[in-house]
C-alpha positions in Angstrom: -103.3 121.9 85.5 -104.6 125.0 88.1 -103.6 124.7 91.3 -106.8 123.9 93.6 -105.4 125.0 96.9 -104.5 128.3 94.5 -107.8 128.7 93.8 -109.7 127.7 97.1 -107.3 130.3 98.5 -108.3 133.4 96.2 -112.1 132.5 96.7 -111.4 132.1 100.2 -109.6 135.0 100.2 -112.4 137.3 97.5 -115.5 135.6 99.2 -117.2 138.5 102.0 -119.2 136.6 105.0 -122.4 137.9 106.4 -124.6 136.6 108.8 -126.1 134.0 107.1 -124.8 134.3 103.9 -121.4 134.2 102.2 -120.8 136.5 98.5 -118.9 135.1 96.3 -116.7 137.3 93.7 -117.6 136.3 89.9 -114.5 136.0 88.6 -113.0 134.5 91.6 -115.7 131.6 91.6 -114.9 131.0 88.1 -111.4 130.1 88.3 -112.3 127.9 91.6 -114.9 126.1 89.1 -111.9 126.2 86.1 -109.3 124.2 88.7 -112.5 121.8 90.5 -112.9 120.6 86.5 -109.2 120.7 85.8 -108.2 118.0 88.6 -111.4 116.5 87.6 -110.2 115.4 84.6 -107.4 114.4 85.8 -109.4 111.6 88.6 -109.3 108.4 87.4 -109.7 105.2 89.4 -107.2 103.2 87.1 -104.4 106.0 88.2 -102.4 106.7 91.0 -100.8 110.0 92.3 -97.4 109.5 93.6 -96.0 112.6 95.1 -91.7 112.6 95.3 -89.4 116.3 94.8 -88.7 116.6 91.7 -85.1 115.2 92.2 -86.3 111.9 93.7 -88.3 112.1 90.0 -85.5 112.7 87.8 -83.2 109.5 89.4 -86.5 107.2 88.8 -87.3 108.0 85.4 -83.8 108.1 84.0 -83.3 104.8 85.9 -86.3 103.3 84.0 -85.3 104.8 80.8 -82.1 103.2 81.6 -83.8 99.8 82.0 -86.3 99.9 78.2 -82.7 100.3 76.5 -80.5 97.8 78.3 -79.9 94.6 77.0 -79.9 93.0 80.1 -83.7 92.6 80.5 -86.2 91.2 78.7 -87.5 92.5 75.6 -91.4 92.1 76.5 -90.6 93.8 80.2 -87.7 96.7 78.1 -91.1 97.7 75.9 -93.7 97.8 79.0 -91.7 99.4 80.4 -91.4 102.4 77.4 -95.3 102.1 77.6 -96.2 102.7 80.9 -92.9 106.0 80.9 -95.1 106.8 77.7 -98.4 107.3 80.0 -97.0 109.0 82.6 -98.2 112.7 83.2 -96.3 114.9 85.3 -98.0 117.8 87.2 -96.4 120.9 88.8 -97.5 121.8 91.9 -97.7 126.1 91.0 -96.9 127.1 94.9 -95.8 124.6 97.7 -97.8 124.6 101.0 -96.4 125.9 103.6 -96.9 123.0 105.8 -98.0 118.9 105.2 -101.5 120.3 107.1 -101.9 123.5 104.9 -103.8 121.4 101.8 -106.5 119.0 104.2 -107.3 122.5 105.8 -108.3 123.8 102.4 -109.9 120.6 101.4 -112.1 121.5 105.2 -112.6 124.8 104.4 -114.5 124.1 101.0 -116.3 120.9 102.4 -117.9 123.4 105.1 -118.4 126.4 102.8 -120.5 123.3 100.6 -123.0 122.9 103.8 -123.9 126.5 104.5 -127.2 127.4 104.7 -127.1 129.8 102.1 -124.7 130.7 99.0 -124.8 134.4 97.3 -122.3 135.5 94.1 -122.1 138.8 94.0 -122.6 139.9 90.1 
C-alpha cells in the first residue's frame, strides 16, 4: 500500500499557493490519488486496524501459530485460529511519523485543502 501521509507531503511540497487558488503538479496529484485509492480499498467496516511495533506483532503471531498447532487447544478453536491467521494482512509504513500528532496534522491539511474556494491543476 502506498503511504498516504507521504503522498500528502509530496502534494503539499509541490503545490503552489496563490491568493485565491492552489496549483498542483499533475504527477504529485496522481501519486496522491493512487494513495487515496489504495487506502480506500483497505477500508472495510468488517476490518480493524491494530498498530503496534513489528517486534510485538512477531511475538503475537508466533504465539497464535503455536496455539493453532497445540493439542492442548480444542480442534475447532485451532481451526478458527488458523483461518484468522490466514486472513491477516500486514502493512508496513514507508516512513515513520516524526511525532504522534503528525498523521492527524497531515489529514487536517488535506481537509482544509478540500474546502478552498478554487483549486487549479497545472498542466
